[in-house]
A tleap script that builds the chain and sets N, CA, C and O, in Angstrom:
source leaprc.protein.ff14SB
mol = sequence {
  NMET GLU ILE SER ALA GLY SER VAL VAL VAL
  PHE SER ALA LEU THR LEU HIE GLY SER GLY
  ILE ASN THR THR ASP LYS PRO ARG ARG ALA
  LEU ASN ILE ALA TYR SER GLN SER THR ILE
  SER HIE GLU ALA HIE GLU SER SER GLY LYS
  SER HIE ALA HIE VAL ASP PHE ILE VAL GLY
  GLY LYS LEU THR GLU LYS ALA ALA ALA LEU
  ARG CTHR
}
set mol.1.N position { 0.800 -1.292 0.095 }
set mol.1.CA position { 0.000 0.146 -0.041 }
set mol.1.C position { 0.899 1.251 0.001 }
set mol.1.O position { 1.962 1.249 0.623 }
set mol.2.N position { 0.366 2.366 -0.799 }
set mol.2.CA position { 1.117 3.458 -0.766 }
set mol.2.C position { 0.470 4.454 0.086 }
set mol.2.O position { -0.754 4.548 -0.003 }
set mol.3.N position { 1.129 5.243 0.933 }
set mol.3.CA position { 0.429 6.366 1.779 }
set mol.3.C position { 1.228 7.583 1.470 }
set mol.3.O position { 2.313 7.542 0.890 }
set mol.4.N position { 0.601 8.745 1.912 }
set mol.4.CA position { 1.285 9.829 1.954 }
set mol.4.C position { 1.878 10.066 3.087 }
set mol.4.O position { 1.681 9.444 4.131 }
set mol.5.N position { 2.866 11.264 2.874 }
set mol.5.CA position { 3.753 11.588 4.090 }
set mol.5.C position { 2.968 12.130 5.221 }
set mol.5.O position { 2.102 12.992 5.075 }
set mol.6.N position { 3.290 11.612 6.325 }
set mol.6.CA position { 2.648 12.156 7.494 }
set mol.6.C position { 1.300 11.205 7.621 }
set mol.6.O position { 0.476 11.667 8.411 }
set mol.7.N position { 0.959 10.072 7.045 }
set mol.7.CA position { -0.143 9.254 7.210 }
set mol.7.C position { 0.088 8.230 8.313 }
set mol.7.O position { 1.255 8.158 8.701 }
set mol.8.N position { -0.698 7.513 8.828 }
set mol.8.CA position { -0.497 6.549 9.881 }
set mol.8.C position { -1.310 5.368 9.162 }
set mol.8.O position { -2.341 5.412 8.491 }
set mol.9.N position { -0.400 4.188 9.575 }
set mol.9.CA position { -0.938 2.714 9.089 }
set mol.9.C position { -1.092 1.899 10.592 }
set mol.9.O position { -0.247 2.029 11.478 }
set mol.10.N position { -2.018 1.245 10.696 }
set mol.10.CA position { -1.778 0.521 12.110 }
set mol.10.C position { -2.178 -1.041 11.512 }
set mol.10.O position { -3.131 -1.276 10.771 }
set mol.11.N position { -1.355 -1.876 11.948 }
set mol.11.CA position { -1.109 -3.167 11.486 }
set mol.11.C position { -1.509 -4.313 12.748 }
set mol.11.O position { -1.406 -3.873 13.893 }
set mol.12.N position { -1.852 -5.411 12.625 }
set mol.12.CA position { -1.940 -6.325 13.634 }
set mol.12.C position { -0.649 -6.927 14.041 }
set mol.12.O position { 0.119 -7.057 13.088 }
set mol.13.N position { -0.253 -7.275 15.024 }
set mol.13.CA position { 0.972 -7.580 15.197 }
set mol.13.C position { 1.197 -8.988 14.479 }
set mol.13.O position { 2.342 -9.410 14.316 }
set mol.14.N position { 0.116 -9.680 14.069 }
set mol.14.CA position { 0.232 -11.014 13.329 }
set mol.14.C position { 0.512 -10.862 11.953 }
set mol.14.O position { 0.756 -11.848 11.258 }
set mol.15.N position { 0.498 -9.573 11.441 }
set mol.15.CA position { 0.712 -9.231 9.917 }
set mol.15.C position { 2.035 -8.934 9.555 }
set mol.15.O position { 2.618 -7.942 9.990 }
set mol.16.N position { 2.603 -9.847 8.682 }
set mol.16.CA position { 3.882 -9.334 8.052 }
set mol.16.C position { 4.088 -8.318 7.381 }
set mol.16.O position { 3.577 -8.240 6.264 }
set mol.17.N position { 4.888 -7.278 7.885 }
set mol.17.CA position { 4.767 -6.074 7.048 }
set mol.17.C position { 6.090 -5.320 7.112 }
set mol.17.O position { 6.814 -5.446 8.100 }
set mol.18.N position { 6.405 -4.590 6.151 }
set mol.18.CA position { 7.606 -3.910 6.319 }
set mol.18.C position { 7.751 -2.629 5.288 }
set mol.18.O position { 6.713 -2.269 4.733 }
set mol.19.N position { 8.921 -1.947 5.008 }
set mol.19.CA position { 8.759 -0.847 3.992 }
set mol.19.C position { 10.184 -1.067 3.433 }
set mol.19.O position { 11.003 -1.849 3.914 }
set mol.20.N position { 10.384 -0.222 2.280 }
set mol.20.CA position { 11.503 0.004 1.574 }
set mol.20.C position { 12.331 0.831 2.428 }
set mol.20.O position { 12.063 1.287 3.539 }
set mol.21.N position { 13.587 0.973 1.592 }
set mol.21.CA position { 14.762 1.742 2.245 }
set mol.21.C position { 14.319 3.147 2.403 }
set mol.21.O position { 13.571 3.558 1.516 }
set mol.22.N position { 14.604 3.894 3.274 }
set mol.22.CA position { 14.166 5.394 3.271 }
set mol.22.C position { 15.218 6.187 2.642 }
set mol.22.O position { 16.309 6.263 3.208 }
set mol.23.N position { 15.011 6.787 1.532 }
set mol.23.CA position { 15.850 7.475 0.285 }
set mol.23.C position { 15.923 8.846 0.612 }
set mol.23.O position { 16.720 9.582 0.031 }
set mol.24.N position { 15.045 9.312 1.625 }
set mol.24.CA position { 15.187 10.822 1.874 }
set mol.24.C position { 16.357 10.973 3.126 }
set mol.24.O position { 16.960 10.117 3.773 }
set mol.25.N position { 16.383 12.368 3.154 }
set mol.25.CA position { 17.393 12.835 4.247 }
set mol.25.C position { 16.967 12.871 5.587 }
set mol.25.O position { 17.696 12.989 6.571 }
set mol.26.N position { 15.436 12.736 5.561 }
set mol.26.CA position { 14.641 12.924 6.814 }
set mol.26.C position { 14.353 11.596 7.571 }
set mol.26.O position { 14.163 10.583 6.899 }
set mol.27.N position { 14.313 11.545 8.799 }
set mol.27.CA position { 14.166 10.131 9.696 }
set mol.27.C position { 13.106 9.732 9.369 }
set mol.27.O position { 12.166 10.486 9.121 }
set mol.28.N position { 13.041 8.279 9.295 }
set mol.28.CA position { 11.544 7.684 9.315 }
set mol.28.C position { 11.267 7.195 10.810 }
set mol.28.O position { 12.170 6.713 11.495 }
set mol.29.N position { 9.961 7.351 11.270 }
set mol.29.CA position { 9.728 7.330 12.628 }
set mol.29.C position { 8.615 6.019 12.794 }
set mol.29.O position { 7.726 5.806 11.970 }
set mol.30.N position { 8.791 5.392 13.723 }
set mol.30.CA position { 7.836 4.218 13.994 }
set mol.30.C position { 7.595 4.226 15.533 }
set mol.30.O position { 8.337 4.734 16.373 }
set mol.31.N position { 6.283 3.492 15.775 }
set mol.31.CA position { 5.927 3.346 17.172 }
set mol.31.C position { 5.284 2.161 17.305 }
set mol.31.O position { 4.243 1.993 16.669 }
set mol.32.N position { 5.742 1.234 18.072 }
set mol.32.CA position { 5.464 -0.072 18.242 }
set mol.32.C position { 4.655 -0.237 19.446 }
set mol.32.O position { 5.263 0.029 20.482 }
set mol.33.N position { 3.348 -0.635 19.587 }
set mol.33.CA position { 2.724 -0.917 20.977 }
set mol.33.C position { 2.182 -2.229 20.602 }
set mol.33.O position { 1.533 -2.536 19.602 }
set mol.34.N position { 2.654 -3.096 21.803 }
set mol.34.CA position { 2.363 -4.221 21.953 }
set mol.34.C position { 1.660 -4.657 23.198 }
set mol.34.O position { 2.091 -4.017 24.157 }
set mol.35.N position { 0.647 -5.595 23.561 }
set mol.35.CA position { 0.199 -5.911 24.590 }
set mol.35.C position { 0.360 -7.705 24.830 }
set mol.35.O position { 0.089 -8.527 23.955 }
set mol.36.N position { 0.783 -7.988 25.999 }
set mol.36.CA position { 0.649 -9.370 26.318 }
set mol.36.C position { 0.210 -9.615 27.702 }
set mol.36.O position { 0.648 -8.968 28.653 }
set mol.37.N position { -0.572 -10.461 27.793 }
set mol.37.CA position { -1.197 -11.079 28.860 }
set mol.37.C position { 0.051 -11.444 29.766 }
set mol.37.O position { -0.027 -10.966 30.898 }
set mol.38.N position { 0.756 -11.911 29.601 }
set mol.38.CA position { 1.947 -12.323 30.393 }
set mol.38.C position { 3.480 -12.322 29.905 }
set mol.38.O position { 3.478 -12.545 28.695 }
set mol.39.N position { 4.408 -12.204 30.253 }
set mol.39.CA position { 5.761 -12.325 29.744 }
set mol.39.C position { 6.549 -13.473 30.209 }
set mol.39.O position { 6.494 -14.001 31.319 }
set mol.40.N position { 7.342 -13.810 29.141 }
set mol.40.CA position { 8.235 -14.858 29.678 }
set mol.40.C position { 9.695 -14.637 28.951 }
set mol.40.O position { 9.727 -14.221 27.793 }
set mol.41.N position { 10.808 -14.908 29.617 }
set mol.41.CA position { 12.105 -14.664 28.942 }
set mol.41.C position { 12.212 -15.658 27.738 }
set mol.41.O position { 11.481 -16.645 27.647 }
set mol.42.N position { 13.208 -15.321 26.785 }
set mol.42.CA position { 13.459 -16.252 25.919 }
set mol.42.C position { 14.105 -17.507 26.490 }
set mol.42.O position { 13.687 -18.610 26.137 }
set mol.43.N position { 15.061 -17.393 27.320 }
set mol.43.CA position { 15.511 -18.560 28.018 }
set mol.43.C position { 14.496 -19.605 28.560 }
set mol.43.O position { 14.356 -20.803 28.312 }
set mol.44.N position { 13.818 -18.726 29.408 }
set mol.44.CA position { 12.645 -19.717 30.111 }
set mol.44.C position { 11.692 -20.329 28.945 }
set mol.44.O position { 11.275 -21.474 29.117 }
set mol.45.N position { 11.385 -19.735 27.949 }
set mol.45.CA position { 10.705 -20.249 26.760 }
set mol.45.C position { 11.279 -21.379 26.138 }
set mol.45.O position { 10.614 -22.382 25.878 }
set mol.46.N position { 12.502 -21.264 25.884 }
set mol.46.CA position { 13.362 -22.293 25.259 }
set mol.46.C position { 13.720 -23.461 26.145 }
set mol.46.O position { 13.997 -24.552 25.647 }
set mol.47.N position { 13.719 -23.294 27.209 }
set mol.47.CA position { 13.978 -24.438 28.414 }
set mol.47.C position { 12.649 -24.968 28.886 }
set mol.47.O position { 12.598 -25.799 29.793 }
set mol.48.N position { 11.534 -24.486 28.263 }
set mol.48.CA position { 10.248 -25.155 28.418 }
set mol.48.C position { 9.882 -26.552 27.589 }
set mol.48.O position { 8.940 -27.295 27.865 }
set mol.49.N position { 10.669 -26.706 26.704 }
set mol.49.CA position { 10.421 -27.779 25.685 }
set mol.49.C position { 9.217 -27.549 24.654 }
set mol.49.O position { 9.026 -28.305 23.702 }
set mol.50.N position { 8.330 -26.296 24.971 }
set mol.50.CA position { 7.116 -26.268 24.235 }
set mol.50.C position { 7.536 -25.574 22.792 }
set mol.50.O position { 8.419 -24.724 22.674 }
set mol.51.N position { 6.734 -26.099 21.730 }
set mol.51.CA position { 7.110 -25.356 20.467 }
set mol.51.C position { 6.282 -24.301 20.213 }
set mol.51.O position { 5.151 -24.254 20.698 }
set mol.52.N position { 6.802 -23.302 19.381 }
set mol.52.CA position { 6.136 -22.211 19.262 }
set mol.52.C position { 6.138 -21.890 17.765 }
set mol.52.O position { 6.855 -22.571 17.032 }
set mol.53.N position { 5.399 -20.916 17.262 }
set mol.53.CA position { 5.304 -20.438 15.645 }
set mol.53.C position { 5.694 -19.181 15.612 }
set mol.53.O position { 5.505 -18.604 14.541 }
set mol.54.N position { 6.227 -18.529 16.547 }
set mol.54.CA position { 6.706 -16.938 16.431 }
set mol.54.C position { 8.480 -17.101 16.027 }
set mol.54.O position { 9.258 -18.036 16.218 }
set mol.55.N position { 8.643 -15.939 15.488 }
set mol.55.CA position { 9.905 -15.786 15.083 }
set mol.55.C position { 10.696 -14.765 16.251 }
set mol.55.O position { 10.209 -13.648 16.425 }
set mol.56.N position { 11.808 -15.133 16.969 }
set mol.56.CA position { 12.244 -14.281 17.909 }
set mol.56.C position { 13.173 -13.319 16.779 }
set mol.56.O position { 13.810 -13.840 15.864 }
set mol.57.N position { 13.132 -12.155 16.971 }
set mol.57.CA position { 13.736 -11.027 15.928 }
set mol.57.C position { 14.928 -10.626 16.713 }
set mol.57.O position { 15.866 -10.546 15.920 }
set mol.58.N position { 15.304 -10.343 17.899 }
set mol.58.CA position { 16.452 -9.809 18.776 }
set mol.58.C position { 16.459 -10.728 19.895 }
set mol.58.O position { 15.487 -10.829 20.644 }
set mol.59.N position { 17.450 -11.354 20.025 }
set mol.59.CA position { 18.129 -12.317 21.108 }
set mol.59.C position { 19.313 -11.746 21.608 }
set mol.59.O position { 20.231 -11.713 20.788 }
set mol.60.N position { 19.596 -11.201 22.934 }
set mol.60.CA position { 20.999 -11.102 23.321 }
set mol.60.C position { 21.230 -9.708 22.453 }
set mol.60.O position { 22.391 -9.395 22.188 }
set mol.61.N position { 20.407 -9.076 22.117 }
set mol.61.CA position { 20.752 -7.559 21.608 }
set mol.61.C position { 21.303 -7.737 20.025 }
set mol.61.O position { 21.872 -6.860 19.376 }
set mol.62.N position { 21.024 -8.934 19.630 }
set mol.62.CA position { 21.480 -9.122 18.245 }
set mol.62.C position { 20.199 -9.810 17.232 }
set mol.62.O position { 19.439 -10.697 17.621 }
set mol.63.N position { 20.170 -9.213 15.946 }
set mol.63.CA position { 19.073 -9.958 15.184 }
set mol.63.C position { 19.534 -11.309 14.987 }
set mol.63.O position { 20.736 -11.522 14.832 }
set mol.64.N position { 18.524 -12.418 14.977 }
set mol.64.CA position { 18.401 -13.704 14.919 }
set mol.64.C position { 18.693 -14.186 13.346 }
set mol.64.O position { 18.586 -13.350 12.448 }
set mol.65.N position { 18.948 -15.128 13.141 }
set mol.65.CA position { 19.233 -15.688 11.828 }
set mol.65.C position { 18.104 -15.739 10.944 }
set mol.65.O position { 18.107 -15.444 9.749 }
set mol.66.N position { 16.914 -16.235 11.799 }
set mol.66.CA position { 15.318 -16.376 11.231 }
set mol.66.C position { 14.915 -14.980 11.132 }
set mol.66.O position { 14.160 -14.806 10.175 }
set mol.67.N position { 15.152 -13.992 11.762 }
set mol.67.CA position { 14.524 -12.731 11.785 }
set mol.67.C position { 15.172 -12.173 10.200 }
set mol.67.O position { 14.469 -11.805 9.259 }
set mol.68.N position { 16.716 -12.230 10.216 }
set mol.68.CA position { 17.467 -11.630 9.005 }
set mol.68.C position { 16.953 -12.497 7.957 }
set mol.68.O position { 16.891 -11.756 6.976 }
set mol.69.N position { 16.553 -13.645 7.619 }
set mol.69.CA position { 16.133 -14.424 6.691 }
set mol.69.C position { 14.932 -13.801 5.946 }
set mol.69.O position { 14.779 -13.815 4.725 }
set mol.70.N position { 14.019 -13.198 6.950 }
set mol.70.CA position { 12.828 -12.631 6.581 }
set mol.70.C position { 13.193 -11.232 5.838 }
set mol.70.O position { 12.346 -10.656 5.156 }
set mol.71.N position { 14.219 -10.835 5.975 }
set mol.71.CA position { 14.609 -9.442 5.202 }
set mol.71.C position { 14.936 -9.652 3.855 }
set mol.71.O position { 14.946 -8.673 3.109 }
set mol.72.N position { 15.283 -11.084 3.293 }
set mol.72.CA position { 15.885 -11.105 1.965 }
set mol.72.C position { 14.577 -11.517 0.854 }
set mol.72.O position { 14.798 -11.607 -0.354 }
savepdb mol mol.pdb
quit
């Protein structure tokens, strides 16, 4: 979808979305608001042995390989 500068778009957290490279000299701003009924650390989830369908994007301050693969 193409939108005008200054417009706002709202996505579900379940929707894969992104945008192209910012080719202007002005910063592109984003606001990410999320709600979770409970929290669990990455380490606690991994050690639980339960499977999950989400992709961890950043672990230990670094982009994960799976997240990087989504960018290509």
